C-alpha positions as CSV (number, residue, x, y, z in Angstrom):
1,M,-16.6,-17.6,19.0
2,Y,-13.0,-17.5,20.3
3,C,-11.4,-18.8,23.5
4,I,-8.3,-16.6,24.2
5,L,-6.1,-18.3,26.7
6,D,-2.7,-18.3,28.4
7,I,-1.0,-21.1,30.3
8,E,1.9,-21.0,32.8
9,T,3.9,-24.1,33.3
10,T,6.5,-25.7,35.6
11,G,9.2,-25.6,32.8
12,G,11.3,-28.6,32.2
13,Q,11.9,-31.0,29.3
14,F,9.7,-31.0,26.2
15,N,6.3,-32.6,26.8
16,E,7.1,-33.1,30.4
17,E,6.0,-29.7,31.6
18,G,2.9,-29.4,33.9
19,I,0.4,-26.6,34.0
20,T,0.6,-24.3,37.0
21,E,-2.0,-21.7,36.0
22,I,-4.6,-21.3,33.2
23,A,-6.8,-18.4,32.1
24,I,-9.4,-18.6,29.4
25,Y,-11.6,-15.7,28.2
26,K,-14.5,-16.6,25.9
27,Y,-14.7,-13.7,23.4
28,D,-17.5,-13.3,20.8
29,G,-15.6,-10.7,18.7
30,H,-17.0,-7.8,20.8
31,E,-16.8,-8.6,24.5
32,V,-15.8,-11.3,26.9
33,V,-18.9,-13.5,27.6
34,D,-17.4,-16.1,29.9
35,Q,-14.1,-16.8,31.7
36,F,-12.2,-19.5,33.6
37,I,-9.1,-18.7,35.7
38,S,-7.4,-21.2,38.0
39,L,-4.1,-22.2,39.6
40,V,-3.4,-25.9,38.8
41,N,-1.5,-28.4,40.9
42,P,1.0,-29.9,38.4
43,E,2.0,-32.7,40.8
44,K,5.7,-31.9,40.1
45,E,8.2,-29.3,41.1
46,I,8.4,-25.9,39.4
47,Q,11.8,-25.0,37.9
48,P,13.5,-22.2,40.0
49,F,13.7,-19.7,37.0
50,V,10.0,-20.1,36.4
51,V,9.3,-19.2,40.1
52,K,11.3,-16.0,39.6
53,L,9.5,-15.2,36.3
54,T,5.9,-15.9,37.4
55,G,5.9,-15.6,41.2
56,I,4.1,-18.9,41.4
57,N,5.8,-21.3,43.8
58,N,5.2,-24.9,44.9
59,A,3.5,-23.8,48.2
60,M,0.9,-21.8,46.4
61,L,-0.2,-24.9,44.4
62,R,-0.5,-27.6,47.1
63,S,-4.2,-26.9,47.6
64,A,-4.9,-26.0,44.0
65,P,-7.1,-28.4,41.9
66,K,-5.3,-31.0,39.8
67,F,-5.7,-30.9,36.0
68,Y,-8.3,-33.7,35.9
69,E,-10.4,-31.6,38.3
70,V,-10.6,-28.7,35.9
71,A,-10.5,-30.6,32.6
72,K,-14.3,-30.8,32.2
73,R,-14.6,-27.0,32.6
74,I,-11.9,-26.4,29.9
75,I,-13.7,-28.7,27.5
76,E,-17.0,-26.9,28.1
77,I,-15.8,-23.4,27.8
78,T,-13.8,-24.1,24.6
79,Q,-16.6,-26.2,22.9
80,D,-17.2,-24.9,19.3
81,C,-14.6,-22.2,19.8
82,I,-11.3,-21.2,18.0
83,V,-8.5,-21.3,20.6
84,V,-6.4,-18.1,20.4
85,A,-3.1,-17.6,22.1
86,H,0.1,-15.7,21.8
87,N,2.3,-18.5,20.4
88,S,-0.6,-20.9,20.2
89,S,1.6,-23.8,19.2
90,F,3.0,-23.8,22.8
91,D,-0.3,-23.4,24.8
92,Y,-2.2,-25.8,22.5
93,R,0.5,-28.5,22.7
94,I,0.6,-28.2,26.5
95,L,-3.2,-28.6,26.7
96,R,-3.3,-31.5,24.3
97,T,-0.5,-33.2,26.3
98,E,-2.4,-32.9,29.6
99,F,-5.6,-34.2,28.0
100,T,-3.7,-37.1,26.4
101,R,-2.5,-38.2,29.8
102,L,-6.2,-38.4,30.8
103,G,-6.9,-40.5,27.7
104,Y,-8.9,-37.7,26.0
105,D,-8.2,-36.4,22.5
106,F,-8.6,-32.6,22.8
107,I,-8.9,-31.0,19.3
108,R,-9.8,-27.4,18.6
109,P,-9.0,-25.0,15.7
110,T,-6.3,-22.5,16.7
111,L,-5.2,-19.0,15.8
112,C,-1.8,-17.5,16.8
113,T,-1.6,-13.8,17.6
114,V,2.2,-13.8,17.0
115,E,1.6,-14.9,13.4
116,L,-1.4,-12.6,12.9
117,S,0.6,-9.7,14.4
118,K,3.5,-10.3,12.0
119,K,1.1,-10.2,9.1
120,L,-1.2,-7.4,10.1
121,I,1.3,-5.2,12.0
122,P,4.6,-5.7,10.1
123,G,7.8,-3.9,11.1
124,M,7.5,-4.1,14.9
125,E,10.8,-4.4,16.8
126,S,9.6,-7.4,18.7
127,Y,6.6,-9.7,18.7
128,S,6.9,-10.9,22.2
129,L,3.7,-10.2,24.1
130,G,5.2,-7.7,26.6
131,K,7.1,-5.6,24.1
132,L,4.4,-5.7,21.4
133,V,1.5,-4.6,23.7
134,R,3.7,-1.8,25.2
135,A,4.6,-0.5,21.7
136,L,0.9,-0.6,20.7
137,G,-0.2,1.3,23.9
138,I,-2.2,-1.7,25.2
139,P,-2.3,-1.6,29.1
140,V,-1.2,-4.8,30.8
141,T,-1.2,-5.9,34.4
142,D,0.1,-9.1,36.1
143,R,2.7,-9.8,33.4
144,H,3.8,-13.5,33.3
145,R,0.6,-14.5,35.1
146,A,-2.0,-16.4,33.0
147,S,-4.9,-13.9,33.7
148,G,-2.8,-10.8,32.9
149,D,-1.3,-12.2,29.8
150,A,-4.6,-13.6,28.5
151,L,-6.3,-10.3,29.0
152,A,-3.5,-8.5,27.2
153,T,-4.0,-11.0,24.3
154,V,-7.8,-10.3,24.3
155,K,-7.0,-6.6,23.7
156,L,-4.3,-7.4,21.1
157,F,-6.7,-9.7,19.3
158,K,-9.4,-7.0,19.3
159,L,-6.9,-4.7,17.6
160,L,-6.0,-7.5,15.1
161,L,-9.6,-8.0,14.2
162,S,-9.9,-4.3,13.4
163,K,-6.8,-4.4,11.2
164,D,-7.9,-7.5,9.3
165,T,-9.5,-5.7,6.4
166,E,-9.6,-8.9,4.3
167,K,-11.6,-10.5,7.1
168,E,-9.6,-13.7,7.1
169,I,-10.0,-14.2,10.8
170,L,-13.8,-13.6,10.6
171,I,-14.2,-16.0,7.6
172,S,-12.2,-18.7,9.4
173,S,-14.6,-18.3,12.4
174,I,-17.7,-18.6,10.3
175,K,-16.3,-21.7,8.5
176,A,-15.6,-23.3,11.9
177,E,-19.3,-22.7,12.8
178,I,-20.4,-24.3,9.5
179,K,-18.4,-27.4,10.2
180,S,-20.2,-27.7,13.6
181,G,-23.5,-27.8,11.7
182,L,-25.2,-24.7,13.0
183,T,-28.0,-23.4,10.8
184,P,-29.5,-20.3,12.4
185,K,-32.8,-18.9,11.1
186,L,-33.2,-15.3,10.0
187,L,-35.0,-14.3,13.1
188,D,-32.3,-15.8,15.3
189,I,-29.7,-13.9,13.3
190,V,-31.5,-10.5,13.8
191,E,-32.0,-11.2,17.5
192,S,-28.2,-11.6,18.0
193,L,-27.4,-8.2,16.5
194,P,-27.0,-4.9,18.5
195,Y,-28.8,-1.6,18.1
196,K,-25.4,0.0,17.6
197,T,-23.4,1.9,15.0
198,G,-21.0,-0.2,12.9
199,I,-20.3,-2.5,10.0
200,Y,-22.1,-5.8,9.3
201,Y,-21.0,-8.7,7.2
202,I,-23.4,-11.1,5.5
203,H,-21.9,-14.6,4.8
204,N,-23.2,-17.5,2.7
205,E,-23.1,-21.2,3.6
206,K,-19.5,-21.4,2.5
207,G,-18.6,-18.6,4.9
208,D,-17.8,-16.2,2.0
209,L,-18.8,-12.6,2.3
210,V,-21.7,-11.7,0.0
211,Y,-22.6,-8.2,1.3
212,I,-21.0,-5.5,3.5
213,G,-23.0,-2.7,4.9
214,K,-22.9,0.1,7.6
215,S,-25.6,1.5,9.8
216,K,-26.2,3.6,12.8
217,N,-28.5,0.7,13.9
218,I,-27.1,-2.6,12.8
219,K,-30.1,-4.7,13.9
220,K,-32.7,-2.5,12.2
221,R,-30.7,-2.3,8.9
222,V,-30.1,-6.1,8.7
223,N,-33.8,-6.6,9.5
224,Q,-34.6,-4.4,6.5
225,H,-32.5,-6.7,4.3
226,F,-34.4,-9.8,5.6
227,T,-37.9,-8.3,5.1
228,G,-37.2,-6.3,1.9
229,K,-38.8,-7.0,-1.4
230,T,-36.1,-5.9,-3.9
231,N,-34.2,-8.4,-6.0
232,K,-31.1,-7.8,-4.0
233,C,-32.9,-8.4,-0.6
234,K,-34.5,-11.6,-1.9
235,K,-31.1,-12.9,-3.0
236,I,-29.5,-12.1,0.3
237,Q,-32.4,-13.8,2.2
238,L,-31.9,-17.0,0.1
239,E,-28.1,-17.1,0.6
240,V,-27.5,-15.8,4.1
241,F,-26.1,-18.2,6.6
242,A,-24.6,-15.9,9.2
243,V,-24.2,-12.2,9.9
244,T,-21.2,-10.9,11.8
245,Y,-20.6,-7.3,12.8
246,E,-18.1,-4.8,14.2
247,E,-19.1,-1.9,16.3
248,T,-17.4,1.4,15.5
249,G,-19.3,3.9,17.7
250,S,-18.3,6.6,15.2
251,E,-20.4,6.7,12.0
252,L,-17.4,8.3,10.2
253,I,-15.3,5.2,10.8
254,A,-18.2,3.0,9.8
255,L,-18.4,4.9,6.4
256,L,-14.6,4.7,5.9
257,K,-14.4,1.0,6.7
258,E,-17.4,0.1,4.5
259,S,-15.9,1.9,1.5
260,E,-12.4,0.2,1.9
261,E,-13.6,-3.3,2.8
262,I,-16.1,-3.4,-0.2
263,K,-13.2,-2.5,-2.5
264,I,-10.9,-5.2,-0.9
265,N,-13.4,-8.1,-0.6
266,K,-15.6,-7.3,-3.6
267,P,-18.8,-9.0,-2.2
268,I,-21.2,-10.1,-4.9
269,Y,-24.1,-7.9,-3.8
270,N,-22.0,-4.7,-3.4
271,R,-21.3,-4.4,-7.1
272,A,-22.4,-0.7,-7.3
273,Q,-20.1,0.3,-4.5
274,R,-16.9,-1.4,-5.8
275,K,-16.4,1.7,-7.9
276,S,-16.7,5.3,-6.6
277,I,-20.2,6.1,-5.3
278,F,-19.5,9.8,-5.8
279,Q,-20.7,10.6,-9.2
280,Y,-20.9,14.4,-9.0
281,A,-18.2,16.9,-8.0
282,L,-17.7,20.5,-7.3
283,Y,-15.1,22.4,-9.3
284,E,-13.8,26.0,-9.3
285,V,-14.1,27.8,-12.6
286,L,-12.7,31.3,-13.3
287,D,-15.2,33.3,-15.5
288,D,-14.4,36.0,-18.1
289,N,-14.9,38.7,-15.5
290,G,-12.3,37.2,-13.1
291,Y,-14.8,35.7,-10.6
292,L,-14.3,32.2,-9.2
293,N,-17.5,30.2,-9.8
294,L,-18.3,27.0,-8.0
295,R,-19.8,24.6,-10.5
296,L,-21.5,21.2,-9.9
297,Q,-20.6,18.8,-12.7
298,K,-20.3,15.1,-13.5
299,A,-17.2,13.8,-11.8
300,D,-14.1,13.9,-14.1
301,G,-10.9,12.3,-12.8
302,R,-8.9,14.6,-15.1
303,K,-9.9,17.7,-13.2
304,K,-9.1,18.7,-9.6
305,E,-12.3,18.6,-7.6
306,I,-13.1,20.4,-4.3
307,T,-15.5,17.8,-3.0
308,A,-17.9,15.2,-4.4
309,F,-21.5,14.0,-3.9
310,T,-23.4,10.8,-4.5
311,T,-26.3,12.5,-6.4
312,L,-27.0,15.7,-8.3
313,Q,-29.6,16.7,-5.7
314,E,-27.3,16.2,-2.8
315,G,-24.7,18.4,-4.6
316,K,-27.3,21.2,-5.3
317,N,-28.5,21.2,-1.7
318,A,-24.9,21.4,-0.4
319,L,-24.0,24.2,-2.9
320,F,-27.1,26.3,-1.7
321,R,-25.8,25.9,1.9
322,I,-22.2,26.8,0.9
323,T,-23.4,29.8,-1.1
324,E,-25.4,31.1,1.9
325,K,-22.7,30.4,4.5
326,Y,-19.9,32.2,2.6
327,N,-22.2,34.9,1.3
328,L,-21.5,33.9,-2.4
329,C,-23.6,34.5,-5.5
330,Q,-26.3,32.0,-6.6
331,K,-26.0,33.2,-10.2
332,L,-22.2,32.7,-10.4
333,N,-22.6,29.3,-8.8
334,G,-25.2,28.2,-11.4
335,L,-28.1,28.0,-9.0
336,Y,-30.1,31.0,-10.3
337,E,-30.6,31.6,-14.0
338,T,-31.1,35.3,-14.9
339,Q,-29.9,38.0,-17.2
340,N,-29.8,40.5,-14.3
341,G,-28.8,40.3,-10.7
342,C,-29.6,37.2,-8.6
343,F,-32.6,37.1,-6.2
344,Q,-30.2,37.0,-3.2
345,H,-28.9,40.5,-4.3
346,K,-32.5,41.8,-4.2
347,I,-32.9,40.8,-0.6
348,K,-29.4,42.0,0.2
349,E,-27.8,38.6,0.8
350,C,-25.4,38.9,-2.2
351,N,-22.9,41.8,-2.4
352,G,-23.6,42.1,-6.2
353,A,-20.8,40.2,-7.8
354,C,-23.3,39.1,-10.4
355,L,-23.7,42.8,-11.4
356,G,-20.0,43.7,-11.0
357,K,-20.7,45.7,-7.8
358,E,-18.2,43.7,-5.8
359,S,-14.6,43.4,-6.8
360,P,-13.4,39.9,-8.0
361,D,-10.6,40.1,-5.3
362,E,-13.0,40.5,-2.4
363,Y,-15.4,37.9,-3.8
364,N,-12.7,35.4,-4.6
365,Q,-11.3,35.6,-1.1
366,R,-14.5,34.1,0.3
367,V,-14.5,31.4,-2.3
368,E,-10.8,30.6,-1.4
369,D,-11.8,30.5,2.3
370,F,-14.4,27.8,1.5
371,I,-11.9,25.8,-0.7
372,N,-9.2,26.0,2.0
373,E,-11.7,24.7,4.7
374,M,-12.8,21.8,2.5
375,T,-9.4,20.5,1.3
376,F,-6.9,18.6,3.5
377,E,-3.9,19.6,1.3
378,N,-0.9,19.8,3.7
379,N,-3.2,19.6,6.7
380,N,-2.3,17.6,9.8
381,M,-5.2,16.8,12.0
382,I,-6.9,14.2,14.3
383,I,-10.7,13.9,14.2
384,I,-11.8,12.8,17.6
385,D,-15.3,11.3,18.1
386,R,-17.2,8.9,20.2
387,G,-15.9,5.3,20.6
388,R,-17.6,1.9,21.0
389,K,-18.1,2.4,24.7
390,V,-18.6,5.4,27.0
391,D,-15.0,5.3,28.3
392,E,-13.5,5.1,24.8
393,R,-12.8,7.6,21.9
394,S,-12.1,7.1,18.2
395,A,-9.5,9.0,16.3
396,V,-9.1,9.5,12.5
397,L,-5.6,10.6,11.5
398,I,-4.8,12.9,8.5
399,E,-1.2,13.7,7.9
400,N,0.1,16.1,5.2
401,G,-3.4,16.0,3.7
402,I,-3.4,12.2,3.5
403,Y,-5.8,10.0,5.4
404,K,-3.7,7.5,7.3
405,G,-6.3,5.4,9.2
406,Y,-8.2,5.3,12.5
407,C,-8.0,3.8,16.0
408,F,-9.8,3.6,19.3
409,Y,-8.3,4.6,22.6
410,D,-9.3,4.3,26.3
411,L,-10.1,7.6,28.0
412,N,-7.8,6.4,30.9
413,Y,-4.9,6.5,28.5
414,Q,-5.2,9.9,26.8
415,I,-3.4,10.1,23.5
416,T,-1.2,13.3,23.8
417,N,1.6,12.2,21.5
418,V,1.0,11.7,17.7
419,E,3.8,9.1,17.6
420,V,1.9,6.9,20.1
421,L,-1.2,7.3,18.0
422,K,0.6,6.2,14.9
423,N,1.5,2.9,16.6
424,I,-2.1,2.0,17.2
425,I,-3.6,3.4,14.0
426,I,-5.2,0.8,11.7
427,P,-3.8,1.8,8.3
428,M,-6.4,2.5,5.6
429,Q,-6.2,3.5,1.9
430,N,-6.1,7.2,1.0
431,N,-8.2,7.8,-2.1
432,R,-10.8,10.0,-3.6
433,D,-13.7,8.3,-1.8
434,T,-12.1,8.4,1.6
435,R,-11.3,12.1,1.2
436,T,-14.9,12.8,0.1
437,I,-16.4,10.8,2.9
438,I,-14.4,12.8,5.5
439,Q,-15.2,16.1,3.9
440,S,-18.9,15.2,3.6
441,Y,-19.1,14.0,7.2
442,L,-17.5,17.1,8.6
443,R,-19.7,19.3,6.5
444,K,-22.9,17.6,7.8
445,N,-22.1,16.4,11.3
446,K,-20.5,17.6,14.5
447,V,-17.6,15.6,16.0
448,L,-16.2,15.9,19.5
449,K,-13.0,17.6,18.5
450,V,-10.6,18.3,15.6
451,V,-7.0,18.6,16.8
452,K,-4.6,20.2,14.3
453,F,-0.8,19.6,14.7
């Protein structure tokens, strides 16, 4: 649990500043669950330059509560939370100073979104809150007021959580919970999970990741782990301390994140998925008669594949569909063994390439049409699909045939410029698995829109 806050002060000498406004948003990693916003009477004059910057003047604060009157609420809302702020050393120091004046030792773990941004979004022109959120396309209102800046920090932090592929932020949160002595039971864990599409992370008692999975129904899938009888399920049941999750809305993004994060974090119970899960591939082979055959074979990294499959049966089923859709020959594609023409020719669904009745040029053109549709080579496109909420969309960016990453955007801020999209994209690895996941998903599922540019 995180408390994302922003504080406005009177200005003045170091450790002599007073708080004029405070905004705290309690954030569970998915949504704001509580909030506290208040002007504060600092019992001292505000520096003139601060009045110009924030718009908060001395007259506005005369009837505002003094710090000791809001101190209890601040302690309550931040209890068992990690304090997050943009330049947290400043906000945390100011809070601790105010509590010290009351004789209370205020201690909370902290995270700084400036430091996290420098690590997870390198190369930005500026890391000041205003310039950073503007460059990332994050809407902000009431700039230099506690509530506006804290809300902008919530949105920035949400983006940083998505970009944190090594899950350092998540693991630090779990370790903070362990220190507080929480020991949730399996049923409590399942109850806290949503019936939503996304990624889930299973942690052990040290906070380490032991398993990463994806599902269209996170609650149902985790429940299967907790009630399963396989050796892996039993080991997970013994070791689990906490389950965290990240909603993606889009199943394609869930598949891509799962593949990458397993390879990066190498959880102990994801051994099989650390390597490629696509063991069979489809290749084009030119036969002695000049016809292009589509052949399903064991994946071979030395050969250029068209697409790949997790099992032989999945590959065969797909090849039957491809053969039918593009009016190809089952015999040439190795799906029908015969010395004569294929069965499809008898029912007039094959043009007779298996008997030499159709010219190689005509037949091969349809094979090439299929290959061109399947490969991303030199393609520039954005795959747009549902987001995590009704008013949000997801986007997967492919540039020059290379998978660049994904992002979410608000429907109120339509992405019409690819350069703006590139600023908010969460970079991901481009490899054989990601290309195959995207190909396979587009082959089997409908998305909202594919925009080519």
